[in-house]
N, C-alpha and C positions, 0 to 999 in steps of 0.2 A: 602470593601468586595472583596476578590479575586474570581476568576471564580470557583475554585474547592469548596470553602466554599459555594458559592451561589448554586452550584449543590446539595451539600449534605444537606444544610439547607432547601432548597425548594423541595428537592427530585425530581429534574428535570430529566426526562428520558434521557439516553445517548445512542446514536447510533454510533457505530464504523464501518465504511465502509472499509472492508479489501479487498485488491485485491486478495490475495491468502489465503490458508488454514492455514498459520502460521503467516502472517504479522501483524495482530492486536496484538498478544501476543509478538512477537519479538520487536515491536516498542512501544507498549503502555501497555504491560502486567502489569507493576507496577501500573499504574493508574487504569486500568480495575479491578485488584484484590482489590484495595482500594475502588473503587466505588461500586463494585458488592453487598456488603451487606449494602449499604447505600441508594441505589436508583435502579430503573430498568435499567439494562444494556443489550443492544441488540448488537450483532455482526452480521453484514450482510456481508457475504463473496461472492464476485462477481464471480471469475473464479475458478470453482470447478470441471470441467470435462475435459476429454481428448477426442480426436477424434478417429476414427477407423484407423486401419493400412492401408497402410504401414506408418511407422514412419521414421522421419529423423534420421540421425546419432546422432544428439544431444539428441533427445528424448530417443533413445535406450541406449545411454551411461548414461544419467541422471537416468533412471530407474535402470540400471545395478548397479550403485554405491549404490543404496538403496536395492539391492537384488531382483529386479523385472524384468520381461520380458513382463508382461501383463499389459497394461495401465489401463484397467477396474479395475483390482484388486488393482493396485497401487493407483488410485484415490479413490476407495472405502475405502481402509484402511486409506488414508489421511483424508477423511471426517469423518470416525469413530473416529479417534484419536482427531480430532478437537472437535467433539461433547463431547467426554469424558473429555477433558480439561475444557471446559466451564461448564459442569455439576458440576465439583468440585467447581466452583465459583458460582454456581446457577445463571449463566448468560444465557440469551437466545441467541441461534445462529441459523441463517438461511443461507442455501446455495442457491445462486441464479441460479446456473446451467449453467453459461456461460463457453465457452471453453477457457482454458489457452492459452496464446499467442504462446507458443512453439508448441502447438498442433493445432493451428488454420489454417484451410485450405482455399484456394481460393474457391469461390463459382462457380459452373457450369463450371468446366474445360472442354475444348474441348477433343475430342476422342484422338487426338495425344498426348496431355499433359497427359491424363489419362494413356495411354499406356506407355509413357516414365516414368511416376511416379512409375510404377511397378519396375523399375530398378534404378531410381534416385528420391526417394520420395520428395526431397527438392523442385522440380518444382511444387509440389502441395500445398505448404505452403506459407502463407502470410509472415511469419518470419522464413525462413528456417534455419538460423544459430543464434548462441548465440549473435553475434554482431548486428544482425538485430533487435531483440527484446530488446536489451539493448542500443539502439541508442536514445531512447526517441522519435523517429519519428513514428507517427501513420499513417499507410497506409490508402489510401482513402476508401478502402473497410470496414474499421473499423468505419467510421463515422456513418454508420447506426447502428452499434453495440452500439455506445455511446448513441444514442437515445433510443435503447432498454433497456439499463441499466438504463437510466433516468426513463423510464416508470416502470421498475421493482421496483426501489427504491420508487416510488410514492405509490406502493401498501403496503409497509412495514413501511415507515417513515411518520407519520401523519403530515399533513400540518396545522392542526388547534390547536395543543397544544404546550406548551413550550417544548423545547427539546434542546439538544446540540449534534451536529453532529461532529464526528471526522473523519479525512481522511488523507491519506498519502501526504507528501510533494513531493514524487517521487524522493528522493535522490537516485542516482544510475541509473536513467533514464530507468528503466524497463518500457516498453511501457504499460503494464497493470496498473502499478502504475500511470503513466501519465494520462491514460484514466480515472481512478477513481478520481484522483485529479481534472482534468478538469471538469468532470461531477458534482462533489460535489461543486466545486467553483461556477459553474453556478447555481445549485439548492439551495444552502444554503449559503446565504450571510454572516452569522455569523459562518461559519464552523471553526473548530480548526484543524490545520494541524500538524501532528506529523513528527518528523525527523526519517527517515527510518533506523532502525537497522537491520543487522549489516553494511549496505552499508555506513552509515555515519562515519564508523571507517576507511575507506580506504583513501589513499592519492589521489586517482585518480578516485573516484567513483561518484563525484557529480559536477554538474554545477548549482545546484539549491540553491538559497538563497532568502528568501522572503525579498524584499525591497519595492516593490510597486505593488499593483494589476494593471493589465492592461487588455486589451482585445485582444485576438488572432483572427484575421480575415482572416489569410492567407488560412484557410481551407474552406472559405465561410460559416463558422459557427461562430456565436458570442459566442465563448466559453471563459469564463474568464480564465485567465492564470496567474500563479504565476510567477512574474518576477524573473530573474536570475542575480546574480552578481558573477563574477569569479575573484579571486585574483591569481596572479602568483607569485610563490616563486621559483626562479630558473626556472626549467623546469616542475615544479609540480603544478597542479591545486588542490586547496583544498577548503574545505567548510569554509567560513568565520564564525566565532563564534561571538555571541553577546558580549562576553567579550574580543574579540580580540581588541587590542589597535588600530589596523588599521581600525576598523569599529566602529565609534563613536555611542554610544547609541542613540544620538539625531537623527541620520539618520534612525534608526529603528522607533523611535517615529514619525519622520516626514512622514514616509510611511503610518501612520495610523494603524500600526500593533504593537502588543506587543508580548512578549514571556514569557514563564515560564519553569523552570526546575522542574522535578519531581524525587525525590530520595527515595521515600517510597516504601515499599513492593518489593524491588528489589530481595531479597532472594526468595520470593514466585515466582517472575517472572522467575527466573532461573529454578526452579522446573517445572514451567508450560512449559517452552521452551523444557525441556527434555522429556516432554510428547509427542512431535512430533518426534517419533522414526524414521519415514520414512524420515525425513528431516535432522536429525542430521548428517548423513554421508556426505551429500553434503554441508551443511552450516558450520559445525564444525567437520571436519574429526578427529581432536584431541580435545576431550572434554575440555582439559585444555585451549583451545583457546576461550572458551565461557566465556568472561569477561563482566559482565553486567555493563553498565554505566548509569548514570542518563538520563532520557528521556527529550526530548526538544519539546516544543509545541509553535506554533505561532497562534495568533488569533487577530481579530479586536475587541478591547474592547468597551463595552457599558458604558454609564455614570454611575459612581459609582462602576464599576467593575475593578479591577486591577489584576496584575499577582502576584503569591505568591513567589516572589524572596526573 
């Protein structure tokens, strides 16, 4: 019996832990739409708020592309469209209310920094530029945030019943995706990790490939971390695929992990993605660029459960 069949036959509740207000549908929308009328599906979105002004140049430009200047209205509309998308699926969604990395500020800035921030807002922010929050490096001030997210998830994901938890693999190295991945890897030993779309389509967007679970201790936190493997082709780093002849399947098996592709309900998924009208201008400036590909998931199999390849 493979994992999806086990979920549907036993009607096991599924929890998709989404970093942002579009990530679950972007990366797992096909599987979510398939499961939604077969079992209870819950989407818990972690980073759903902005901070107050002043905003960095990146934040202002990001909103401007979508036609906004007011961050409150921008995130309000993002939350509303997220709820609307999941209502069409009869899936339950919950917004946890943490501040998005691009809008996250340093706590307790001194008066001099506050004054300077009126003219150069970047000095107030933990990740002032695009390259900072796409580096995959979590700043020390966010360690406390990770514990807060862990506590929030405990309130919504029951510890006493059977469930399957899905989380991002963090392809693309967005720090919010890395945070959610590491928290979920710590909390849910049988978590299933999705390959992040559309970042998994770029030639230079990922350094992440599940090969073996390990423990990251450099932060003085015993946070499980998904190991990375990087292959070099000329000067380009790219994501090793399980069907790549350079990555033998036995190496994936030897890691104790398995994978499966999901190619059902992809047409429905595209329609769901188009429901995120505030995000389409930044993700897919030309809608013809929105080419849906099969979804990819990694998990640690249990006895008698296999992947549906």
